[in-house]
N, CA, C and O of each residue as an XYZ file, in Angstrom:
656
protein
N      24.485     15.669     -8.382
C      23.062     15.418     -8.452
C      22.612     14.708     -7.174
O      23.290     13.804     -6.687
N      21.498     15.112     -6.653
C      20.919     14.467     -5.476
C      20.103     13.272     -5.947
O      19.245     13.394     -6.820
N      20.381     12.125     -5.361
C      19.702     10.899     -5.741
C      19.109     10.261     -4.492
O      19.808      9.575     -3.747
N      17.841     10.483     -4.268
C      17.159      9.927     -3.097
C      16.345      8.719     -3.535
O      15.426      8.836     -4.345
N      16.689      7.567     -2.992
C      15.948      6.338     -3.315
C      15.206      5.771     -2.111
O      14.234      5.033     -2.267
N      15.667      6.118     -0.906
C      15.051      5.636      0.331
C      14.860      6.834      1.257
O      15.835      7.435      1.708
N      13.608      7.180      1.540
C      13.301      8.316      2.408
C      12.549      7.789      3.631
O      11.571      7.052      3.510
N      13.029      8.184      4.801
C      12.424      7.746      6.055
C      11.713      8.915      6.723
O      12.295      9.984      6.911
N      10.447      8.701      7.080
C       9.708      9.653      7.906
C       9.435      8.964      9.232
O       8.827      7.894      9.276
N       9.889      9.586     10.305
C       9.613      9.068     11.645
C       8.377      9.787     12.172
O       8.275     11.010     12.074
N       7.446      9.029     12.729
C       6.208      9.642     13.209
C       5.885      9.236     14.638
O       6.059      8.084     15.034
N       5.408     10.218     15.402
C       4.847      9.942     16.726
C       3.342     10.205     16.696
O       2.685     10.235     17.737
N       2.806     10.395     15.488
C       1.394     10.642     15.217
C       0.931     12.030     15.636
O      -0.272     12.283     15.701
N       1.855     12.925     15.920
C       1.501     14.300     16.263
C       1.419     15.175     15.022
O       1.702     14.726     13.911
N       1.025     16.434     15.224
C       0.868     17.361     14.099
C       2.191     17.620     13.379
O       2.214     17.717     12.152
N       3.275     17.732     14.114
C       4.576     17.957     13.474
C       4.954     16.753     12.609
O       5.517     16.917     11.527
N       4.648     15.555     13.082
C       4.926     14.353     12.293
C       4.051     14.291     11.045
O       4.499     13.832      9.994
N       2.811     14.751     11.156
C       1.932     14.794      9.977
C       2.510     15.721      8.914
O       2.474     15.410      7.723
N       3.044     16.864      9.350
C       3.668     17.798      8.407
C       4.906     17.150      7.777
O       5.133     17.292      6.576
N       5.704     16.443      8.580
C       6.883     15.760      8.059
C       6.479     14.695      7.038
O       7.160     14.521      6.028
N       5.383     13.984      7.290
C       4.913     12.965      6.359
C       4.523     13.588      5.025
O       4.797     13.018      3.969
N       3.886     14.753      5.068
C       3.521     15.444      3.832
C       4.778     15.751      3.010
O       4.804     15.529      1.799
N       5.806     16.256      3.669
C       7.072     16.540      2.982
C       7.698     15.251      2.450
O       8.145     15.201      1.304
N       7.729     14.222      3.277
C       8.331     12.957      2.863
C       7.633     12.362      1.657
O       8.291     11.865      0.743
N       6.309     12.405      1.644
C       5.556     11.879      0.511
C       5.852     12.678     -0.759
O       6.046     12.103     -1.830
N       5.884     14.000     -0.634
C       6.159     14.845     -1.801
C       7.565     14.580     -2.341
O       7.754     14.482     -3.553
N       8.543     14.465     -1.455
C       9.912     14.179     -1.893
C      10.014     12.795     -2.522
O      10.686     12.629     -3.539
N       9.361     11.807     -1.935
C       9.396     10.457     -2.490
C       8.783     10.432     -3.890
O       9.306      9.766     -4.783
N       7.689     11.148     -4.082
C       7.078     11.229     -5.419
C       8.020     11.914     -6.403
O       8.188     11.452     -7.532
N       8.627     13.006     -5.980
C       9.519     13.765     -6.864
C      10.735     12.954     -7.291
O      11.184     13.060     -8.433
N      11.267     12.149     -6.386
C      12.495     11.408     -6.671
C      12.241      9.951     -7.061
O      13.185      9.222     -7.368
N      10.991      9.523     -7.052
C      10.702      8.119     -7.339
C      11.277      7.198     -6.274
O      11.739      6.096     -6.572
N      11.245      7.660     -5.029
C      11.871      6.937     -3.921
C      10.855      6.066     -3.179
O       9.644      6.270     -3.270
N      11.380      5.106     -2.456
C      10.572      4.328     -1.526
C      10.457      5.135     -0.237
O      11.446      5.668      0.265
N       9.243      5.216      0.287
C       8.985      5.936      1.528
C       8.910      4.928      2.672
O       8.103      4.000      2.644
N       9.747      5.120      3.660
C       9.697      4.313      4.884
C       9.015      5.176      5.942
O       9.394      6.330      6.140
N       8.024      4.629      6.615
C       7.358      5.358      7.695
C       7.526      4.527      8.959
O       7.080      3.383      9.045
N       8.183      5.142      9.935
C       8.583      4.442     11.156
C       7.928      5.082     12.376
O       7.923      6.303     12.536
N       7.378      4.225     13.226
C       6.899      4.663     14.536
C       7.679      3.888     15.587
O       7.813      2.668     15.498
N       8.191      4.602     16.581
C       8.898      3.958     17.687
C       7.922      3.840     18.853
O       7.550      4.831     19.482
N       7.517      2.590     19.123
C       6.584      2.323     20.224
C       7.370      2.216     21.528
O       8.477      1.678     21.563
N       6.785      2.730     22.575
C       7.400      2.677     23.895
C       7.566      1.222     24.326
O       6.652      0.416     24.150
N       8.706      0.887     24.879
C       8.963     -0.448     25.395
C       8.446     -0.501     26.835
O       9.129     -0.088     27.772
N       7.232     -1.014     26.986
C       6.588     -1.008     28.298
C       7.324     -1.877     29.313
O       7.355     -1.553     30.500
N       7.911     -2.969     28.858
C       8.579     -3.867     29.799
C       9.719     -3.155     30.525
O       9.813     -3.231     31.750
N      10.575     -2.472     29.789
C      11.691     -1.796     30.454
C      11.226     -0.535     31.180
O      11.882     -0.085     32.120
N      10.105      0.036     30.752
C       9.616      1.258     31.376
C       8.980      0.981     32.738
O       9.205      1.731     33.689
N       8.181     -0.100     32.840
C       7.418     -0.307     34.083
C       7.580     -1.706     34.677
O       6.779     -2.095     35.526
N       8.574     -2.461     34.268
C       8.729     -3.842     34.742
C       8.868     -3.932     36.256
O       8.379     -4.887     36.860
N       9.512     -2.978     36.869
C       9.731     -3.042     38.309
C       8.526     -2.647     39.126
O       8.611     -2.602     40.354
N       7.410     -2.361     38.493
C       6.254     -1.857     39.231
C       5.151     -2.895     39.404
O       4.020     -2.532     39.727
N       5.453     -4.198     39.195
C       4.478     -5.242     39.475
C       3.497     -5.522     38.363
O       2.488     -6.184     38.605
N       3.742     -5.051     37.155
C       2.817     -5.267     36.048
C       3.311     -6.317     35.064
O       2.771     -6.430     33.964
N       4.312     -7.076     35.435
C       4.967     -8.010     34.510
C       3.994     -8.999     33.878
O       4.184     -9.380     32.723
N       2.970     -9.422     34.591
C       2.059    -10.436     34.049
C       1.190     -9.902     32.909
O       0.779    -10.678     32.047
N       0.903     -8.615     32.881
C       0.048     -8.067     31.823
C       0.833     -7.319     30.751
O       0.259     -6.882     29.753
N       2.139     -7.169     30.950
C       2.935     -6.394     30.005
C       2.940     -6.932     28.574
O       2.800     -6.139     27.642
N       3.096     -8.248     28.354
C       3.107     -8.707     26.961
C       1.826     -8.345     26.209
O       1.876     -7.953     25.043
N       0.693     -8.475     26.872
C      -0.582     -8.128     26.241
C      -0.683     -6.622     25.987
O      -1.126     -6.197     24.920
N      -0.270     -5.822     26.969
C      -0.288     -4.368     26.786
C       0.643     -3.943     25.656
O       0.305     -3.062     24.866
N       1.820     -4.573     25.579
C       2.777     -4.245     24.515
C       2.189     -4.589     23.154
O       2.297     -3.797     22.218
N       1.574     -5.750     23.030
C       0.924     -6.143     21.763
C      -0.158     -5.143     21.385
O      -0.261     -4.739     20.227
N      -0.974     -4.741     22.375
C      -2.048     -3.776     22.107
C      -1.478     -2.433     21.638
O      -1.997     -1.821     20.704
N      -0.411     -1.987     22.292
C       0.235     -0.729     21.926
C       0.759     -0.784     20.494
O       0.556      0.147     19.715
N       1.426     -1.873     20.154
C       1.983     -2.012     18.811
C       0.893     -2.182     17.765
O       1.032     -1.676     16.651
N      -0.198     -2.887     18.096
C      -1.308     -3.048     17.151
C      -1.998     -1.702     16.907
O      -2.380     -1.396     15.777
N      -2.157     -0.909     17.952
C      -2.754      0.423     17.785
C      -1.863      1.288     16.893
O      -2.372      2.042     16.063
N      -0.559      1.190     17.052
C       0.369      1.947     16.209
C       0.269      1.480     14.762
O       0.282      2.302     13.846
N       0.170      0.175     14.544
C       0.038     -0.356     13.179
C      -1.238      0.163     12.527
O      -1.233      0.550     11.358
N      -2.318      0.168     13.281
C      -3.593      0.664     12.755
C      -3.482      2.145     12.380
O      -3.984      2.563     11.337
N      -2.827      2.927     13.227
C      -2.649      4.359     12.928
C      -1.774      4.564     11.707
O      -2.059      5.427     10.877
N      -0.694      3.770     11.586
C       0.163      3.865     10.395
C      -0.639      3.551      9.139
O      -0.538      4.258      8.137
N      -1.435      2.490      9.196
C      -2.251      2.122      8.039
C      -3.187      3.254      7.640
O      -3.356      3.532      6.452
N      -3.797      3.910      8.627
C      -4.738      4.990      8.307
C      -4.022      6.231      7.770
O      -4.587      6.970      6.965
N      -2.782      6.464      8.209
C      -2.006      7.593      7.699
C      -1.621      7.413      6.246
O      -1.473      8.387      5.507
N      -1.460      6.168      5.840
C      -0.857      5.892      4.544
C      -1.841      5.421      3.488
O      -1.463      4.709      2.557
N      -3.084      5.809      3.624
C      -4.056      5.517      2.580
C      -3.704      6.422      1.407
O      -3.704      7.647      1.533
N      -3.404      5.810      0.269
C      -2.933      6.561     -0.896
C      -3.943      6.418     -2.023
O      -4.126      5.332     -2.574
N      -4.594      7.515     -2.360
C      -5.594      7.499     -3.424
C      -5.012      7.855     -4.782
O      -5.748      8.006     -5.756
N      -3.703      7.989     -4.849
C      -3.036      8.314     -6.105
C      -3.131      7.123     -7.056
O      -3.019      5.978     -6.619
N      -3.337      7.377     -8.361
C      -3.411      6.258     -9.316
C      -2.130      5.415     -9.345
O      -2.184      4.215     -9.613
N      -0.992      6.034     -9.072
C       0.260      5.281     -8.962
C       0.800      5.469     -7.547
O       1.593      6.377     -7.300
N       0.372      4.616     -6.621
C       0.765      4.788     -5.218
C       2.274      4.673     -5.028
O       2.975      3.993     -5.777
N       2.737      5.361     -4.004
C       4.153      5.299     -3.628
C       4.495      3.916     -3.099
O       3.665      3.270     -2.458
N       5.720      3.457     -3.367
C       6.167      2.269     -2.649
C       6.448      2.661     -1.195
O       7.248      3.559     -0.932
N       5.790      1.988     -0.266
C       5.891      2.350      1.145
C       6.275      1.125      1.967
O       5.762      0.025      1.758
N       7.188      1.345      2.903
C       7.530      0.346      3.904
C       7.138      0.909      5.258
O       7.629      1.961      5.667
N       6.244      0.202      5.957
C       5.816      0.621      7.286
C       6.591     -0.182      8.320
O       6.801     -1.384      8.162
N       7.009      0.499      9.374
C       7.768     -0.201     10.415
C       7.402      0.330     11.787
O       7.193      1.528     11.982
N       7.332     -0.589     12.725
C       7.158     -0.238     14.136
C       8.312     -0.889     14.882
O       8.530     -2.097     14.787
N       9.043     -0.075     15.621
C      10.178     -0.539     16.412
C       9.859     -0.237     17.868
O       9.319      0.825     18.180
N      10.188     -1.157     18.749
C       9.953     -0.964     20.171
C      11.249     -0.526     20.838
O      12.264     -1.218     20.770
N      11.197      0.640     21.487
C      12.387      1.181     22.140
C      11.993      2.334     23.051
O      10.968      2.981     22.833
N      12.798      2.588     24.060
C      12.596      3.766     24.904
C      13.533      4.898     24.521
O      13.559      5.937     25.181
N      14.297      4.705     23.467
C      15.184      5.752     22.952
C      14.840      5.983     21.484
O      15.494      5.431     20.599
N      13.810      6.800     21.221
C      13.333      6.972     19.845
C      14.405      7.444     18.876
O      14.479      6.935     17.758
N      15.233      8.395     19.268
C      16.252      8.911     18.350
C      17.211      7.798     17.934
O      17.524      7.663     16.751
N      17.673      7.013     18.881
C      18.585      5.914     18.559
C      17.911      4.881     17.662
O      18.538      4.348     16.746
N      16.641      4.599     17.921
C      15.907      3.631     17.097
C      15.748      4.144     15.661
O      15.870      3.372     14.710
N      15.480      5.423     15.505
C      15.335      6.023     14.169
C      16.658      5.943     13.412
O      16.695      5.542     12.248
N      17.730      6.323     14.075
C      19.057      6.309     13.448
C      19.459      4.876     13.089
O      20.001      4.639     12.010
N      19.202      3.934     13.974
C      19.534      2.533     13.717
C      18.744      2.013     12.509
O      19.309      1.349     11.640
N      17.450      2.311     12.453
C      16.627      1.885     11.318
C      17.161      2.490     10.018
O      17.272      1.801      9.004
N      17.490      3.782     10.057
C      17.997      4.464      8.863
C      19.272      3.809      8.355
O      19.438      3.628      7.149
N      20.164      3.455      9.255
C      21.418      2.809      8.851
C      21.144      1.424      8.259
O      21.703      1.070      7.221
N      20.291      0.648      8.914
C      19.988     -0.705      8.432
C      19.281     -0.693      7.081
O      19.519     -1.572      6.253
N      18.417      0.288      6.848
C      17.636      0.359      5.610
C      18.337      1.163      4.512
O      17.779      1.354      3.432
N      19.546      1.629      4.781
C      20.306      2.429      3.801
C      19.503      3.633      3.320
O      19.408      3.902      2.123
N      18.933      4.342      4.274
C      18.100      5.510      3.995
C      18.977      6.671      3.515
O      20.066      6.901      4.041
N      18.486      7.393      2.514
C      19.207      8.537      1.944
C      18.830      9.858      2.612
O      19.611     10.809      2.585
N      17.639      9.924      3.211
C      17.150     11.149      3.852
C      16.164     10.767      4.937
O      15.294      9.919      4.733
N      16.308     11.403      6.101
C      15.346     11.239      7.192
C      14.556     12.531      7.293
O      15.132     13.618      7.258
N      13.237     12.420      7.418
C      12.371     13.588      7.604
C      11.686     13.426      8.952
O      10.997     12.435      9.190
N      11.879     14.410      9.839
C      11.263     14.365     11.162
C      10.585     15.694     11.453
O      11.024     16.749     10.994
N       9.526     15.624     12.210
C       8.844     16.830     12.649
C       9.422     17.309     13.958
O       9.991     16.533     14.726
N       9.271     18.599     14.204
C       9.716     19.166     15.467
C       8.737     20.243     15.906
O       8.181     20.973     15.085
N       8.537     20.327     17.210
C       7.669     21.356     17.774
C       8.423     22.655     17.969
O       7.812     23.704     18.175
N       9.746     22.595     17.907
C      10.544     23.798     18.107
C      10.503     24.303     19.534
O      10.545     25.509     19.776
N      10.418     23.370     20.485
C      10.420     23.778     21.890
C      11.768     24.379     22.245
O      12.795     24.030     21.661
N      11.750     25.263     23.184
C      13.002     25.873     23.628
C      13.040     25.949     25.130
O      12.147     25.457     25.819
N      14.077     26.565     25.625
C      14.193     26.856     27.045
C      14.203     25.632     27.923
O      14.835     24.626     27.601
N      13.493     25.721     29.044
C      13.497     24.683     30.062
C      12.903     23.372     29.543
O      13.408     22.299     29.874
N      11.845     23.440     28.740
C      11.240     22.220     28.205
C      12.256     21.438     27.389
O      12.362     20.218     27.514
N      13.004     22.154     26.548
C      14.019     21.489     25.723
C      15.128     20.910     26.603
O      15.595     19.795     26.374
N      15.537     21.667     27.597
C      16.601     21.207     28.489
C      16.192     19.947     29.240
O      16.993     19.022     29.374
N      14.959     19.897     29.731
C      14.502     18.757     30.518
C      14.162     17.550     29.654
O      14.490     16.420     30.016
N      13.510     17.777     28.519
C      13.027     16.681     27.693
C      13.978     16.323     26.562
O      13.954     15.197     26.066
N      14.808     17.258     26.152
C      15.643     17.011     24.986
C      14.789     17.057     23.732
O      13.599     17.364     23.788
N      15.387     16.758     22.638
C      14.666     16.777     21.378
C      15.060     15.554     20.570
O      16.235     15.352     20.262
N      14.071     14.742     20.230
C      14.335     13.580     19.395
C      14.918     14.045     18.061
O      15.896     13.479     17.573
N      14.312     15.079     17.474
C      14.799     15.580     16.185
C      16.260     16.016     16.282
O      17.060     15.711     15.398
N      16.606     16.724     17.347
C      17.986     17.190     17.502
C      18.955     16.023     17.629
O      20.038     16.046     17.044
N      18.574     15.010     18.384
C      19.441     13.833     18.543
C      19.587     13.084     17.220
O      20.662     12.571     16.912
N      18.515     13.021     16.442
C      18.593     12.378     15.130
C      19.545     13.158     14.232
O      20.391     12.562     13.566
N      19.417     14.486     14.206
C      20.296     15.317     13.384
C      21.758     15.079     13.755
O      22.610     14.966     12.875
N      22.048     15.004     15.044
C      23.439     14.853     15.493
C      24.024     13.478     15.196
O      25.240     13.357     15.050
N      23.195     12.434     15.100
C      23.732     11.071     15.011
C      23.374     10.320     13.729
O      23.823      9.189     13.540
N      22.591     10.912     12.862
C      22.110     10.216     11.663
C      23.229      9.917     10.671
O      24.195     10.673     10.566
N      23.090      8.811      9.948
C      24.075      8.444      8.939
C      23.830      9.120      7.588
O      24.528      8.831      6.616
N      22.848     10.012      7.524
C      22.471     10.660      6.269
C      21.890     12.041      6.586
O      21.719     12.377      7.757
N      21.587     12.841      5.569
C      20.961     14.141      5.832
C      19.600     13.989      6.523
O      18.901     12.989      6.359
N      19.256     15.012      7.294
C      17.977     15.033      8.017
C      17.262     16.340      7.701
O      17.842     17.420      7.820
N      16.010     16.236      7.302
C      15.162     17.400      7.090
C      14.227     17.500      8.283
O      13.440     16.587      8.534
N      14.307     18.603      9.021
C      13.379     18.806     10.130
C      12.277     19.735      9.657
O      12.536     20.763      9.031
N      11.053     19.361      9.964
C       9.884     20.132      9.567
C       9.241     20.649     10.836
O       8.753     19.882     11.666
N       9.249     21.942     10.969
C       8.689     22.566     12.162
C       7.188     22.741     11.977
O       6.715     23.094     10.896
N       6.461     22.491     13.037
C       5.014     22.699     12.986
C       4.651     23.886     13.859
O       5.081     23.921     15.012
N       3.901     24.843     13.393
C       3.394     24.917     12.019
C       4.526     25.249     11.058
O       5.440     26.011     11.374
N       4.435     24.651      9.876
C       5.536     24.766      8.939
C       5.313     25.861      7.904
O       4.210     26.379      7.731
N       6.400     26.188      7.230
C       6.329     27.048      6.052
C       5.772     26.168      4.950
O       6.339     25.111      4.672
N       4.715     26.555      4.331
C       3.992     25.685      3.418
C       4.614     25.611      2.026
O       4.135     26.245      1.086
N       5.690     24.826      1.908
C       6.275     24.576      0.597
C       5.451     23.552     -0.169
O       5.285     23.662     -1.384
N       4.940     22.567      0.537
C       4.188     21.501     -0.103
C       2.726     21.901     -0.092
O       2.116     22.073      0.964
N       2.179     22.045     -1.287
C       0.781     22.446     -1.430
C       0.079     21.468     -2.356
O       0.731     20.807     -3.164
N      -1.240     21.367     -2.252
C      -1.965     20.508     -3.189
C      -1.760     21.033     -4.604
O      -1.584     22.231     -4.826
N      -1.788     20.098     -5.558
C      -1.664     20.515     -6.957
C      -2.821     21.435     -7.320
O      -3.980     21.158     -7.012
N      -2.477     22.540     -7.985
C      -3.498     23.487     -8.428
C      -3.299     23.750     -9.909
O      -2.180     23.645    -10.411
N      -4.369     24.090    -10.614
C      -4.207     24.376    -12.035
C      -3.276     25.570    -12.233
O      -3.236     26.486    -11.411
N      -2.542     25.545    -13.317
C      -1.622     26.647    -13.624
C      -2.414     27.921    -13.885
O      -3.469     27.898    -14.518
N      -1.890     29.013    -13.393
C      -2.530     30.310    -13.607
C      -1.998     30.852    -14.928
O      -0.789     30.927    -15.148
N      -2.918     31.224    -15.789
C      -2.508     31.736    -17.102
C      -2.454     33.261    -17.062
O      -3.271     33.917    -16.415
N      -1.480     33.797    -17.766
C      -1.334     35.265    -17.838
C      -2.463     35.889    -18.650
O      -3.092     35.242    -19.488
N      -2.688     37.138    -18.378
C      -3.731     37.853    -19.126
C      -3.175     38.257    -20.480
O      -1.988     38.564    -20.592
N      -3.972     38.262    -21.464
C      -3.428     38.593    -22.752
C      -4.289     39.357    -23.599
O      -3.912     39.690    -24.722
């Protein structure tokens, strides 16, 4: 029997991540699981510290993380009469895949759900794929949701009755 109690959705706030969140929410509801929603914010200090911006970096980093928190809050407005238990997290790192895997291990996550654009060829070779790195290094199963996705998750609709 599959027993999912902790489901992690990693988001970069893109369309593929929105699709992954839809899947994660549906799975969390189905299994009665806690939904963790994680955003990995860019670590500005290590990214641009050598370029003379050190004096304004702490403020910029705070602004970046606050904007991410605001976006997470807006993504997770739940109008369901019995809202999902949700844990929101923002981690600062320049290696998103490693940060996702580390969070999953620390939180004892049973399933990671990530979106993917399905890039190929030169773009994939040059940029790599966060989803692919998560799949290769995760401590648990990973569900990748390609955007545009195959629409398994649909809004609830009334049952269609047979003709009689």
